[in-house]
PyMOL Python script that loads the backbone (N, CA, C, O; Angstrom):
from pymol import cmd

cmd.read_pdbstr("""\
ATOM      1  N   MET A   1      -2.624  14.014 -41.515  1.00  0.00           N
ATOM      2  CA  MET A   1      -3.989  13.600 -41.198  1.00  0.00           C
ATOM      3  C   MET A   1      -4.088  13.347 -39.636  1.00  0.00           C
ATOM      4  O   MET A   1      -5.137  13.555 -39.026  1.00  0.00           O
ATOM      5  N   GLY A   2      -2.936  12.886 -39.027  1.00  0.00           N
ATOM      6  CA  GLY A   2      -2.977  12.576 -37.612  1.00  0.00           C
ATOM      7  C   GLY A   2      -3.190  13.839 -36.770  1.00  0.00           C
ATOM      8  O   GLY A   2      -3.754  13.771 -35.678  1.00  0.00           O
ATOM      9  N   TRP A   3      -2.746  14.966 -37.272  1.00  0.00           N
ATOM     10  CA  TRP A   3      -2.864  16.211 -36.536  1.00  0.00           C
ATOM     11  C   TRP A   3      -4.318  16.610 -36.438  1.00  0.00           C
ATOM     12  O   TRP A   3      -4.671  17.358 -35.527  1.00  0.00           O
ATOM     13  N   ILE A   4      -5.200  16.141 -37.348  1.00  0.00           N
ATOM     14  CA  ILE A   4      -6.629  16.461 -37.308  1.00  0.00           C
ATOM     15  C   ILE A   4      -7.224  15.799 -36.031  1.00  0.00           C
ATOM     16  O   ILE A   4      -7.946  16.430 -35.260  1.00  0.00           O
ATOM     17  N   PHE A   5      -6.897  14.542 -35.854  1.00  0.00           N
ATOM     18  CA  PHE A   5      -7.408  13.804 -34.636  1.00  0.00           C
ATOM     19  C   PHE A   5      -6.886  14.435 -33.399  1.00  0.00           C
ATOM     20  O   PHE A   5      -7.615  14.575 -32.417  1.00  0.00           O
ATOM     21  N   PHE A   6      -5.586  14.839 -33.415  1.00  0.00           N
ATOM     22  CA  PHE A   6      -5.010  15.517 -32.227  1.00  0.00           C
ATOM     23  C   PHE A   6      -5.710  16.798 -31.943  1.00  0.00           C
ATOM     24  O   PHE A   6      -5.962  17.104 -30.778  1.00  0.00           O
ATOM     25  N   ALA A   7      -6.044  17.579 -32.960  1.00  0.00           N
ATOM     26  CA  ALA A   7      -6.727  18.869 -32.740  1.00  0.00           C
ATOM     27  C   ALA A   7      -8.152  18.644 -32.191  1.00  0.00           C
ATOM     28  O   ALA A   7      -8.605  19.346 -31.287  1.00  0.00           O
ATOM     29  N   ILE A   8      -8.839  17.647 -32.766  1.00  0.00           N
ATOM     30  CA  ILE A   8     -10.174  17.341 -32.269  1.00  0.00           C
ATOM     31  C   ILE A   8     -10.137  16.865 -30.816  1.00  0.00           C
ATOM     32  O   ILE A   8     -10.955  17.303 -30.007  1.00  0.00           O
ATOM     33  N   ALA A   9      -9.208  15.983 -30.477  1.00  0.00           N
ATOM     34  CA  ALA A   9      -9.068  15.559 -29.097  1.00  0.00           C
ATOM     35  C   ALA A   9      -8.698  16.697 -28.188  1.00  0.00           C
ATOM     36  O   ALA A   9      -9.158  16.707 -27.047  1.00  0.00           O
ATOM     37  N   LEU A  10      -7.900  17.657 -28.605  1.00  0.00           N
ATOM     38  CA  LEU A  10      -7.543  18.790 -27.784  1.00  0.00           C
ATOM     39  C   LEU A  10      -8.747  19.673 -27.494  1.00  0.00           C
ATOM     40  O   LEU A  10      -8.929  20.156 -26.376  1.00  0.00           O
ATOM     41  N   VAL A  11      -9.550  19.872 -28.501  1.00  0.00           N
ATOM     42  CA  VAL A  11     -10.773  20.710 -28.311  1.00  0.00           C
ATOM     43  C   VAL A  11     -11.737  20.003 -27.397  1.00  0.00           C
ATOM     44  O   VAL A  11     -12.356  20.670 -26.567  1.00  0.00           O
ATOM     45  N   ILE A  12     -11.913  18.683 -27.487  1.00  0.00           N
ATOM     46  CA  ILE A  12     -12.808  17.960 -26.589  1.00  0.00           C
ATOM     47  C   ILE A  12     -12.321  17.974 -25.149  1.00  0.00           C
ATOM     48  O   ILE A  12     -13.114  18.113 -24.218  1.00  0.00           O
ATOM     49  N   ILE A  13     -11.012  17.829 -24.972  1.00  0.00           N
ATOM     50  CA  ILE A  13     -10.436  17.880 -23.625  1.00  0.00           C
ATOM     51  C   ILE A  13     -10.594  19.283 -23.084  1.00  0.00           C
ATOM     52  O   ILE A  13     -10.964  19.448 -21.922  1.00  0.00           O
ATOM     53  N   ALA A  14     -10.329  20.289 -23.874  1.00  0.00           N
ATOM     54  CA  ALA A  14     -10.441  21.737 -23.433  1.00  0.00           C
ATOM     55  C   ALA A  14     -11.805  22.033 -22.939  1.00  0.00           C
ATOM     56  O   ALA A  14     -11.947  22.755 -21.952  1.00  0.00           O
ATOM     57  N   LYS A  15     -12.857  21.501 -23.588  1.00  0.00           N
ATOM     58  CA  LYS A  15     -14.221  21.776 -23.245  1.00  0.00           C
ATOM     59  C   LYS A  15     -14.752  20.915 -22.087  1.00  0.00           C
ATOM     60  O   LYS A  15     -15.853  21.154 -21.590  1.00  0.00           O
ATOM     61  N   SER A  16     -13.979  19.927 -21.666  1.00  0.00           N
ATOM     62  CA  SER A  16     -14.415  19.009 -20.567  1.00  0.00           C
ATOM     63  C   SER A  16     -14.211  19.768 -19.233  1.00  0.00           C
ATOM     64  O   SER A  16     -13.547  20.803 -19.186  1.00  0.00           O
ATOM     65  N   PRO A  17     -14.808  19.213 -18.143  1.00  0.00           N
ATOM     66  CA  PRO A  17     -14.572  19.774 -16.822  1.00  0.00           C
ATOM     67  C   PRO A  17     -13.133  19.801 -16.405  1.00  0.00           C
ATOM     68  O   PRO A  17     -12.703  20.699 -15.680  1.00  0.00           O
ATOM     69  N   LEU A  18     -12.358  18.787 -16.872  1.00  0.00           N
ATOM     70  CA  LEU A  18     -10.961  18.811 -16.533  1.00  0.00           C
ATOM     71  C   LEU A  18     -10.190  19.954 -17.202  1.00  0.00           C
ATOM     72  O   LEU A  18      -9.373  20.645 -16.594  1.00  0.00           O
ATOM     73  N   GLY A  19     -10.502  20.106 -18.491  1.00  0.00           N
ATOM     74  CA  GLY A  19      -9.934  21.232 -19.231  1.00  0.00           C
ATOM     75  C   GLY A  19     -10.275  22.600 -18.655  1.00  0.00           C
ATOM     76  O   GLY A  19      -9.438  23.497 -18.549  1.00  0.00           O
ATOM     77  N   MET A  20     -11.587  22.713 -18.279  1.00  0.00           N
ATOM     78  CA  MET A  20     -11.980  23.991 -17.623  1.00  0.00           C
ATOM     79  C   MET A  20     -11.278  24.282 -16.312  1.00  0.00           C
ATOM     80  O   MET A  20     -10.883  25.412 -16.026  1.00  0.00           O
ATOM     81  N   ALA A  21     -11.138  23.238 -15.533  1.00  0.00           N
ATOM     82  CA  ALA A  21     -10.428  23.372 -14.263  1.00  0.00           C
ATOM     83  C   ALA A  21      -8.944  23.735 -14.470  1.00  0.00           C
ATOM     84  O   ALA A  21      -8.384  24.575 -13.766  1.00  0.00           O
ATOM     85  N   LEU A  22      -8.362  23.099 -15.416  1.00  0.00           N
ATOM     86  CA  LEU A  22      -6.957  23.431 -15.816  1.00  0.00           C
ATOM     87  C   LEU A  22      -6.842  24.872 -16.246  1.00  0.00           C
ATOM     88  O   LEU A  22      -5.942  25.576 -15.786  1.00  0.00           O
ATOM     89  N   ALA A  23      -7.692  25.320 -17.083  1.00  0.00           N
ATOM     90  CA  ALA A  23      -7.688  26.706 -17.570  1.00  0.00           C
ATOM     91  C   ALA A  23      -7.897  27.670 -16.384  1.00  0.00           C
ATOM     92  O   ALA A  23      -7.234  28.703 -16.300  1.00  0.00           O
ATOM     93  N   HIS A  24      -8.775  27.343 -15.518  1.00  0.00           N
ATOM     94  CA  HIS A  24      -9.056  28.185 -14.314  1.00  0.00           C
ATOM     95  C   HIS A  24      -7.732  28.336 -13.473  1.00  0.00           C
ATOM     96  O   HIS A  24      -7.362  29.426 -13.037  1.00  0.00           O
ATOM     97  N   ARG A  25      -7.072  27.198 -13.286  1.00  0.00           N
ATOM     98  CA  ARG A  25      -5.814  27.204 -12.489  1.00  0.00           C
ATOM     99  C   ARG A  25      -4.734  28.050 -13.236  1.00  0.00           C
ATOM    100  O   ARG A  25      -3.985  28.787 -12.594  1.00  0.00           O
ATOM    101  N   ILE A  26      -4.661  27.947 -14.516  1.00  0.00           N
ATOM    102  CA  ILE A  26      -3.621  28.743 -15.252  1.00  0.00           C
ATOM    103  C   ILE A  26      -3.988  30.195 -15.166  1.00  0.00           C
ATOM    104  O   ILE A  26      -3.080  31.012 -15.009  1.00  0.00           O
ATOM    105  N   ARG A  27      -5.281  30.606 -15.258  1.00  0.00           N
ATOM    106  CA  ARG A  27      -5.676  32.000 -15.182  1.00  0.00           C
ATOM    107  C   ARG A  27      -5.468  32.593 -13.839  1.00  0.00           C
ATOM    108  O   ARG A  27      -4.938  33.697 -13.710  1.00  0.00           O
ATOM    109  N   HIS A  28      -5.895  31.846 -12.789  1.00  0.00           N
ATOM    110  CA  HIS A  28      -5.972  32.429 -11.425  1.00  0.00           C
ATOM    111  C   HIS A  28      -4.982  31.925 -10.445  1.00  0.00           C
ATOM    112  O   HIS A  28      -4.943  32.424  -9.321  1.00  0.00           O
ATOM    113  N   GLY A  29      -4.189  30.981 -10.790  1.00  0.00           N
ATOM    114  CA  GLY A  29      -3.134  30.480  -9.859  1.00  0.00           C
ATOM    115  C   GLY A  29      -3.746  29.408  -8.939  1.00  0.00           C
ATOM    116  O   GLY A  29      -4.940  29.120  -9.024  1.00  0.00           O
ATOM    117  N   ILE A  30      -2.929  28.832  -8.075  1.00  0.00           N
ATOM    118  CA  ILE A  30      -3.283  27.721  -7.240  1.00  0.00           C
ATOM    119  C   ILE A  30      -4.247  28.145  -6.123  1.00  0.00           C
ATOM    120  O   ILE A  30      -5.164  27.400  -5.780  1.00  0.00           O
ATOM    121  N   ALA A  31      -4.038  29.346  -5.554  1.00  0.00           N
ATOM    122  CA  ALA A  31      -4.827  29.777  -4.416  1.00  0.00           C
ATOM    123  C   ALA A  31      -6.047  30.553  -4.846  1.00  0.00           C
ATOM    124  O   ALA A  31      -6.487  31.449  -4.126  1.00  0.00           O
ATOM    125  N   ALA A  32      -6.605  30.238  -5.993  1.00  0.00           N
ATOM    126  CA  ALA A  32      -7.764  31.028  -6.501  1.00  0.00           C
ATOM    127  C   ALA A  32      -9.044  30.773  -5.711  1.00  0.00           C
ATOM    128  O   ALA A  32      -9.881  31.667  -5.591  1.00  0.00           O
ATOM    129  N   GLU A  33      -9.208  29.560  -5.169  1.00  0.00           N
ATOM    130  CA  GLU A  33     -10.459  29.192  -4.536  1.00  0.00           C
ATOM    131  C   GLU A  33     -10.478  29.446  -3.004  1.00  0.00           C
ATOM    132  O   GLU A  33     -11.249  28.841  -2.259  1.00  0.00           O
ATOM    133  N   GLY A  34      -9.603  30.357  -2.586  1.00  0.00           N
ATOM    134  CA  GLY A  34      -9.572  30.656  -1.154  1.00  0.00           C
ATOM    135  C   GLY A  34      -8.722  29.754  -0.282  1.00  0.00           C
ATOM    136  O   GLY A  34      -8.726  29.855   0.945  1.00  0.00           O
ATOM    137  N   ALA A  35      -8.016  28.900  -0.924  1.00  0.00           N
ATOM    138  CA  ALA A  35      -7.143  27.938  -0.109  1.00  0.00           C
ATOM    139  C   ALA A  35      -5.833  28.705   0.227  1.00  0.00           C
ATOM    140  O   ALA A  35      -4.975  28.984  -0.610  1.00  0.00           O
ATOM    141  N   SER A  36      -5.782  29.004   1.507  1.00  0.00           N
ATOM    142  CA  SER A  36      -4.628  29.780   1.954  1.00  0.00           C
ATOM    143  C   SER A  36      -3.450  28.825   2.310  1.00  0.00           C
ATOM    144  O   SER A  36      -3.643  27.615   2.432  1.00  0.00           O
ATOM    145  N   GLY A  37      -2.310  29.357   2.463  1.00  0.00           N
ATOM    146  CA  GLY A  37      -1.144  28.583   2.889  1.00  0.00           C
ATOM    147  C   GLY A  37      -1.333  27.950   4.310  1.00  0.00           C
ATOM    148  O   GLY A  37      -0.849  26.854   4.594  1.00  0.00           O
ATOM    149  N   ALA A  38      -2.042  28.682   5.158  1.00  0.00           N
ATOM    150  CA  ALA A  38      -2.302  28.191   6.479  1.00  0.00           C
ATOM    151  C   ALA A  38      -3.146  26.896   6.477  1.00  0.00           C
ATOM    152  O   ALA A  38      -2.863  25.936   7.194  1.00  0.00           O
ATOM    153  N   GLN A  39      -4.166  26.923   5.655  1.00  0.00           N
ATOM    154  CA  GLN A  39      -5.096  25.719   5.504  1.00  0.00           C
ATOM    155  C   GLN A  39      -4.264  24.553   4.949  1.00  0.00           C
ATOM    156  O   GLN A  39      -4.407  23.419   5.406  1.00  0.00           O
ATOM    157  N   PHE A  40      -3.420  24.821   3.991  1.00  0.00           N
ATOM    158  CA  PHE A  40      -2.601  23.746   3.442  1.00  0.00           C
ATOM    159  C   PHE A  40      -1.677  23.201   4.460  1.00  0.00           C
ATOM    160  O   PHE A  40      -1.502  21.985   4.536  1.00  0.00           O
ATOM    161  N   GLU A  41      -1.065  24.046   5.261  1.00  0.00           N
ATOM    162  CA  GLU A  41      -0.082  23.601   6.265  1.00  0.00           C
ATOM    163  C   GLU A  41      -0.874  22.796   7.368  1.00  0.00           C
ATOM    164  O   GLU A  41      -0.349  21.819   7.903  1.00  0.00           O
ATOM    165  N   GLU A  42      -2.063  23.192   7.679  1.00  0.00           N
ATOM    166  CA  GLU A  42      -2.835  22.444   8.724  1.00  0.00           C
ATOM    167  C   GLU A  42      -3.196  21.034   8.112  1.00  0.00           C
ATOM    168  O   GLU A  42      -3.097  20.013   8.793  1.00  0.00           O
ATOM    169  N   PHE A  43      -3.608  21.020   6.830  1.00  0.00           N
ATOM    170  CA  PHE A  43      -3.917  19.747   6.208  1.00  0.00           C
ATOM    171  C   PHE A  43      -2.677  18.846   6.129  1.00  0.00           C
ATOM    172  O   PHE A  43      -2.749  17.646   6.392  1.00  0.00           O
ATOM    173  N   ALA A  44      -1.564  19.440   5.768  1.00  0.00           N
ATOM    174  CA  ALA A  44      -0.334  18.683   5.628  1.00  0.00           C
ATOM    175  C   ALA A  44       0.098  18.125   7.026  1.00  0.00           C
ATOM    176  O   ALA A  44       0.645  17.028   7.130  1.00  0.00           O
ATOM    177  N   GLY A  45      -0.167  18.909   8.060  1.00  0.00           N
ATOM    178  CA  GLY A  45       0.152  18.406   9.423  1.00  0.00           C
ATOM    179  C   GLY A  45      -0.657  17.241   9.839  1.00  0.00           C
ATOM    180  O   GLY A  45      -0.174  16.297  10.463  1.00  0.00           O
ATOM    181  N   GLN A  46      -1.982  17.329   9.459  1.00  0.00           N
ATOM    182  CA  GLN A  46      -2.876  16.223   9.765  1.00  0.00           C
ATOM    183  C   GLN A  46      -2.456  14.933   9.037  1.00  0.00           C
ATOM    184  O   GLN A  46      -2.440  13.839   9.601  1.00  0.00           O
ATOM    185  N   VAL A  47      -2.124  15.124   7.777  1.00  0.00           N
ATOM    186  CA  VAL A  47      -1.689  13.930   6.975  1.00  0.00           C
ATOM    187  C   VAL A  47      -0.370  13.383   7.581  1.00  0.00           C
ATOM    188  O   VAL A  47      -0.201  12.167   7.681  1.00  0.00           O
ATOM    189  N   ASN A  48       0.495  14.211   7.956  1.00  0.00           N
ATOM    190  CA  ASN A  48       1.755  13.778   8.547  1.00  0.00           C
ATOM    191  C   ASN A  48       1.459  13.001   9.850  1.00  0.00           C
ATOM    192  O   ASN A  48       2.051  11.947  10.081  1.00  0.00           O
ATOM    193  N   GLU A  49       0.594  13.487  10.658  1.00  0.00           N
ATOM    194  CA  GLU A  49       0.293  12.777  11.932  1.00  0.00           C
ATOM    195  C   GLU A  49      -0.344  11.400  11.624  1.00  0.00           C
ATOM    196  O   GLU A  49      -0.002  10.406  12.265  1.00  0.00           O
ATOM    197  N   GLU A  50      -1.249  11.344  10.663  1.00  0.00           N
ATOM    198  CA  GLU A  50      -1.902  10.066  10.316  1.00  0.00           C
ATOM    199  C   GLU A  50      -0.864   9.111   9.799  1.00  0.00           C
ATOM    200  O   GLU A  50      -0.896   7.926  10.131  1.00  0.00           O
ATOM    201  N   MET A  51       0.111   9.621   8.947  1.00  0.00           N
ATOM    202  CA  MET A  51       1.146   8.766   8.418  1.00  0.00           C
ATOM    203  C   MET A  51       2.022   8.171   9.518  1.00  0.00           C
ATOM    204  O   MET A  51       2.382   6.995   9.488  1.00  0.00           O
ATOM    205  N   THR A  52       2.347   9.011  10.476  1.00  0.00           N
ATOM    206  CA  THR A  52       3.152   8.571  11.604  1.00  0.00           C
ATOM    207  C   THR A  52       2.445   7.488  12.394  1.00  0.00           C
ATOM    208  O   THR A  52       3.050   6.487  12.779  1.00  0.00           O
ATOM    209  N   ALA A  53       1.157   7.697  12.633  1.00  0.00           N
ATOM    210  CA  ALA A  53       0.355   6.700  13.345  1.00  0.00           C
ATOM    211  C   ALA A  53       0.284   5.384  12.628  1.00  0.00           C
ATOM    212  O   ALA A  53       0.384   4.324  13.245  1.00  0.00           O
ATOM    213  N   LEU A  54       0.108   5.446  11.285  1.00  0.00           N
ATOM    214  CA  LEU A  54       0.037   4.270  10.432  1.00  0.00           C
ATOM    215  C   LEU A  54       1.380   3.558  10.425  1.00  0.00           C
ATOM    216  O   LEU A  54       1.408   2.327  10.449  1.00  0.00           O
ATOM    217  N   ARG A  55       2.462   4.261  10.393  1.00  0.00           N
ATOM    218  CA  ARG A  55       3.786   3.616  10.460  1.00  0.00           C
ATOM    219  C   ARG A  55       3.983   2.846  11.771  1.00  0.00           C
ATOM    220  O   ARG A  55       4.506   1.732  11.801  1.00  0.00           O
ATOM    221  N   ALA A  56       3.545   3.485  12.830  1.00  0.00           N
ATOM    222  CA  ALA A  56       3.701   2.879  14.163  1.00  0.00           C
ATOM    223  C   ALA A  56       2.894   1.574  14.186  1.00  0.00           C
ATOM    224  O   ALA A  56       3.376   0.535  14.638  1.00  0.00           O
ATOM    225  N   GLU A  57       1.648   1.658  13.682  1.00  0.00           N
ATOM    226  CA  GLU A  57       0.798   0.489  13.680  1.00  0.00           C
ATOM    227  C   GLU A  57       1.362  -0.625  12.800  1.00  0.00           C
ATOM    228  O   GLU A  57       1.309  -1.795  13.178  1.00  0.00           O
ATOM    229  N   MET A  58       1.904  -0.272  11.625  1.00  0.00           N
ATOM    230  CA  MET A  58       2.536  -1.279  10.708  1.00  0.00           C
ATOM    231  C   MET A  58       3.706  -1.934  11.396  1.00  0.00           C
ATOM    232  O   MET A  58       3.890  -3.145  11.277  1.00  0.00           O
ATOM    233  N   THR A  59       4.499  -1.172  12.109  1.00  0.00           N
ATOM    234  CA  THR A  59       5.647  -1.711  12.858  1.00  0.00           C
ATOM    235  C   THR A  59       5.185  -2.680  13.897  1.00  0.00           C
ATOM    236  O   THR A  59       5.775  -3.750  14.048  1.00  0.00           O
ATOM    237  N   GLU A  60       4.112  -2.332  14.645  1.00  0.00           N
ATOM    238  CA  GLU A  60       3.591  -3.267  15.642  1.00  0.00           C
ATOM    239  C   GLU A  60       3.035  -4.528  15.024  1.00  0.00           C
ATOM    240  O   GLU A  60       3.230  -5.619  15.558  1.00  0.00           O
ATOM    241  N   LEU A  61       2.343  -4.394  13.904  1.00  0.00           N
ATOM    242  CA  LEU A  61       1.819  -5.581  13.227  1.00  0.00           C
ATOM    243  C   LEU A  61       2.931  -6.471  12.740  1.00  0.00           C
ATOM    244  O   LEU A  61       2.833  -7.697  12.794  1.00  0.00           O
ATOM    245  N   ALA A  62       4.013  -5.834  12.254  1.00  0.00           N
ATOM    246  CA  ALA A  62       5.134  -6.640  11.740  1.00  0.00           C
ATOM    247  C   ALA A  62       5.781  -7.384  12.921  1.00  0.00           C
ATOM    248  O   ALA A  62       6.167  -8.542  12.763  1.00  0.00           O
ATOM    249  N   GLU A  63       5.900  -6.790  14.026  1.00  0.00           N
ATOM    250  CA  GLU A  63       6.479  -7.455  15.215  1.00  0.00           C
ATOM    251  C   GLU A  63       5.582  -8.602  15.627  1.00  0.00           C
ATOM    252  O   GLU A  63       6.076  -9.673  15.981  1.00  0.00           O
ATOM    253  N   ARG A  64       4.275  -8.403  15.590  1.00  0.00           N
ATOM    254  CA  ARG A  64       3.373  -9.474  16.034  1.00  0.00           C
ATOM    255  C   ARG A  64       3.513 -10.659  15.057  1.00  0.00           C
ATOM    256  O   ARG A  64       3.558 -11.812  15.486  1.00  0.00           O
ATOM    257  N   MET A  65       3.584 -10.366  13.720  1.00  0.00           N
ATOM    258  CA  MET A  65       3.695 -11.389  12.711  1.00  0.00           C
ATOM    259  C   MET A  65       5.021 -12.190  12.934  1.00  0.00           C
ATOM    260  O   MET A  65       5.029 -13.418  12.857  1.00  0.00           O
ATOM    261  N   ASP A  66       6.083 -11.494  13.200  1.00  0.00           N
ATOM    262  CA  ASP A  66       7.386 -12.182  13.454  1.00  0.00           C
ATOM    263  C   ASP A  66       7.249 -13.068  14.666  1.00  0.00           C
ATOM    264  O   ASP A  66       7.723 -14.203  14.635  1.00  0.00           O
ATOM    265  N   PHE A  67       6.617 -12.602  15.743  1.00  0.00           N
ATOM    266  CA  PHE A  67       6.399 -13.475  16.952  1.00  0.00           C
ATOM    267  C   PHE A  67       5.590 -14.703  16.619  1.00  0.00           C
ATOM    268  O   PHE A  67       5.921 -15.820  17.018  1.00  0.00           O
ATOM    269  N   ALA A  68       4.502 -14.471  15.864  1.00  0.00           N
ATOM    270  CA  ALA A  68       3.614 -15.641  15.514  1.00  0.00           C
ATOM    271  C   ALA A  68       4.373 -16.655  14.640  1.00  0.00           C
ATOM    272  O   ALA A  68       4.213 -17.862  14.817  1.00  0.00           O
ATOM    273  N   GLU A  69       5.205 -16.163  13.688  1.00  0.00           N
ATOM    274  CA  GLU A  69       6.009 -17.048  12.878  1.00  0.00           C
ATOM    275  C   GLU A  69       7.024 -17.863  13.693  1.00  0.00           C
ATOM    276  O   GLU A  69       7.218 -19.057  13.461  1.00  0.00           O
ATOM    277  N   ARG A  70       7.672 -17.172  14.667  1.00  0.00           N
ATOM    278  CA  ARG A  70       8.634 -17.899  15.488  1.00  0.00           C
ATOM    279  C   ARG A  70       7.906 -18.904  16.388  1.00  0.00           C
ATOM    280  O   ARG A  70       8.397 -20.014  16.592  1.00  0.00           O
ATOM    281  N   SER A  71       6.729 -18.524  16.934  1.00  0.00           N
ATOM    282  CA  SER A  71       5.983 -19.507  17.725  1.00  0.00           C
ATOM    283  C   SER A  71       5.563 -20.711  16.948  1.00  0.00           C
ATOM    284  O   SER A  71       5.678 -21.836  17.436  1.00  0.00           O
ATOM    285  N   LEU A  72       5.077 -20.506  15.747  1.00  0.00           N
ATOM    286  CA  LEU A  72       4.727 -21.650  14.899  1.00  0.00           C
ATOM    287  C   LEU A  72       5.912 -22.557  14.561  1.00  0.00           C
ATOM    288  O   LEU A  72       5.796 -23.782  14.524  1.00  0.00           O
ATOM    289  N   LEU A  73       7.034 -21.920  14.320  1.00  0.00           N
ATOM    290  CA  LEU A  73       8.250 -22.681  14.047  1.00  0.00           C
ATOM    291  C   LEU A  73       8.657 -23.544  15.245  1.00  0.00           C
ATOM    292  O   LEU A  73       9.059 -24.697  15.090  1.00  0.00           O
ATOM    293  N   GLN A  74       8.546 -22.979  16.407  1.00  0.00           N
ATOM    294  CA  GLN A  74       8.917 -23.726  17.649  1.00  0.00           C
ATOM    295  C   GLN A  74       7.946 -24.876  17.839  1.00  0.00           C
ATOM    296  O   GLN A  74       8.382 -25.976  18.178  1.00  0.00           O
ATOM    297  N   LEU A  75       6.600 -24.667  17.631  1.00  0.00           N
ATOM    298  CA  LEU A  75       5.644 -25.754  17.730  1.00  0.00           C
ATOM    299  C   LEU A  75       5.906 -26.877  16.733  1.00  0.00           C
ATOM    300  O   LEU A  75       5.758 -28.049  17.077  1.00  0.00           O
ATOM    301  N   ARG A  76       6.291 -26.542  15.512  1.00  0.00           N
ATOM    302  CA  ARG A  76       6.564 -27.526  14.533  1.00  0.00           C
ATOM    303  C   ARG A  76       7.830 -28.316  14.939  1.00  0.00           C
ATOM    304  O   ARG A  76       7.876 -29.536  14.777  1.00  0.00           O
ATOM    305  N   ARG A  77       8.822 -27.636  15.452  1.00  0.00           N
ATOM    306  CA  ARG A  77      10.033 -28.397  15.906  1.00  0.00           C
ATOM    307  C   ARG A  77       9.716 -29.293  17.047  1.00  0.00           C
ATOM    308  O   ARG A  77      10.259 -30.394  17.141  1.00  0.00           O
ATOM    309  N   ALA A  78       8.866 -28.865  17.910  1.00  0.00           N
ATOM    310  CA  ALA A  78       8.511 -29.685  19.127  1.00  0.00           C
ATOM    311  C   ALA A  78       7.683 -30.895  18.771  1.00  0.00           C
ATOM    312  O   ALA A  78       7.816 -31.959  19.376  1.00  0.00           O
ATOM    313  N   ASP A  79       6.806 -30.718  17.757  1.00  0.00           N
ATOM    314  CA  ASP A  79       5.921 -31.814  17.305  1.00  0.00           C
ATOM    315  C   ASP A  79       6.645 -32.819  16.396  1.00  0.00           C
ATOM    316  O   ASP A  79       6.152 -33.925  16.176  1.00  0.00           O
ATOM    317  N   ALA A  80       7.752 -32.450  15.900  1.00  0.00           N
ATOM    318  CA  ALA A  80       8.443 -33.386  14.990  1.00  0.00           C
ATOM    319  C   ALA A  80       8.842 -34.646  15.709  1.00  0.00           C
ATOM    320  O   ALA A  80       9.308 -34.600  16.848  1.00  0.00           O
ATOM    321  N   LEU A  81       8.667 -35.738  15.071  1.00  0.00           N
ATOM    322  CA  LEU A  81       9.056 -37.028  15.673  1.00  0.00           C
ATOM    323  C   LEU A  81      10.498 -37.238  15.549  1.00  0.00           C
ATOM    324  O   LEU A  81      11.095 -36.897  14.528  1.00  0.00           O
ATOM    325  N   PRO A  82      11.083 -37.789  16.551  1.00  0.00           N
ATOM    326  CA  PRO A  82      12.563 -38.095  16.426  1.00  0.00           C
ATOM    327  C   PRO A  82      12.755 -39.229  15.468  1.00  0.00           C
ATOM    328  O   PRO A  82      11.860 -40.043  15.245  1.00  0.00           O
ATOM    329  N   GLN A  83      13.924 -39.272  14.909  1.00  0.00           N
ATOM    330  CA  GLN A  83      14.260 -40.337  13.957  1.00  0.00           C
ATOM    331  C   GLN A  83      14.354 -41.627  14.770  1.00  0.00           C
ATOM    332  O   GLN A  83      15.075 -41.698  15.766  1.00  0.00           O
ATOM    333  N   GLY A  84      13.620 -42.638  14.331  1.00  0.00           N
ATOM    334  CA  GLY A  84      13.627 -43.914  15.014  1.00  0.00           C
ATOM    335  C   GLY A  84      14.444 -44.945  14.178  1.00  0.00           C
ATOM    336  O   GLY A  84      14.950 -44.661  13.092  1.00  0.00           O
ATOM    337  N   HIS A  85      14.528 -46.173  14.779  1.00  0.00           N
ATOM    338  CA  HIS A  85      15.226 -47.184  14.041  1.00  0.00           C
ATOM    339  C   HIS A  85      14.196 -48.025  13.331  1.00  0.00           C
ATOM    340  O   HIS A  85      13.069 -48.166  13.805  1.00  0.00           O
ATOM    341  N   ARG A  86      14.562 -48.572  12.226  1.00  0.00           N
ATOM    342  CA  ARG A  86      13.711 -49.441  11.475  1.00  0.00           C
ATOM    343  C   ARG A  86      13.550 -50.814  12.249  1.00  0.00           C
ATOM    344  O   ARG A  86      14.509 -51.401  12.750  1.00  0.00           O
ATOM    345  N   ALA A  87      12.376 -51.219  12.290  1.00  0.00           N
ATOM    346  CA  ALA A  87      12.195 -52.503  12.967  1.00  0.00           C
ATOM    347  C   ALA A  87      12.603 -53.687  12.044  1.00  0.00           C
ATOM    348  O   ALA A  87      12.252 -53.726  10.865  1.00  0.00           O
ATOM    349  N   GLU A  88      13.296 -54.568  12.583  1.00  0.00           N
ATOM    350  CA  GLU A  88      13.742 -55.743  11.804  1.00  0.00           C
ATOM    351  C   GLU A  88      12.579 -56.747  11.692  1.00  0.00           C
ATOM    352  O   GLU A  88      11.959 -57.006  12.723  1.00  0.00           O
ATOM    353  N   PRO A  89      12.250 -57.296  10.612  1.00  0.00           N
ATOM    354  CA  PRO A  89      11.187 -58.306  10.520  1.00  0.00           C
ATOM    355  C   PRO A  89      11.617 -59.528  11.346  1.00  0.00           C
ATOM    356  O   PRO A  89      12.787 -59.909  11.373  1.00  0.00           O
ATOM    357  N   GLU A  90      10.589 -60.143  12.039  1.00  0.00           N
ATOM    358  CA  GLU A  90      10.859 -61.273  12.833  1.00  0.00           C
ATOM    359  C   GLU A  90      11.164 -62.475  11.967  1.00  0.00           C
ATOM    360  O   GLU A  90      10.635 -62.569  10.860  1.00  0.00           O
ATOM    361  N   ALA A  91      11.981 -63.385  12.416  1.00  0.00           N
ATOM    362  CA  ALA A  91      12.462 -64.499  11.612  1.00  0.00           C
ATOM    363  C   ALA A  91      11.346 -65.514  11.306  1.00  0.00           C
ATOM    364  O   ALA A  91      11.403 -66.200  10.286  1.00  0.00           O
ATOM    365  N   GLY A  92      10.357 -65.610  12.160  1.00  0.00           N
ATOM    366  CA  GLY A  92       9.307 -66.648  12.023  1.00  0.00           C
ATOM    367  C   GLY A  92       8.087 -66.115  11.271  1.00  0.00           C
ATOM    368  O   GLY A  92       7.148 -66.880  11.050  1.00  0.00           O
ATOM    369  N   SER A  93       8.053 -64.917  10.890  1.00  0.00           N
ATOM    370  CA  SER A  93       6.792 -64.404  10.222  1.00  0.00           C
ATOM    371  C   SER A  93       7.026 -64.274   8.738  1.00  0.00           C
ATOM    372  O   SER A  93       7.907 -63.523   8.320  1.00  0.00           O
ATOM    373  N   THR A  94       6.277 -64.968   7.946  1.00  0.00           N
ATOM    374  CA  THR A  94       6.262 -64.893   6.463  1.00  0.00           C
ATOM    375  C   THR A  94       5.117 -65.688   5.921  1.00  0.00           C
ATOM    376  O   THR A  94       4.930 -65.753   4.706  1.00  0.00           O
TER     377      THR A  94
END
""", "prot")
cmd.dss("prot")
cmd.show_as("cartoon", "prot")
cmd.util.cbc("prot")
cmd.orient("prot")
């Protein structure tokens, strides 16, 4: 009985736009819509350049964050009060 649901789902998927696109790719191959290897290489080059720029920007941001963390730590250390001695209560006050 489970195979009936599977068959119905398969027919529904096959008639959907996704199924039609998959069937088109199987029939005509990847380069069916005029996408040439040169266009793909150009697009891949652009993506590679953008990824390189993003990596450089992320590296710069990481360095800035490290600097900010170190600066905050130095400020906290400078603002910390030195350990003092406890004041002894005066003998005449009670």
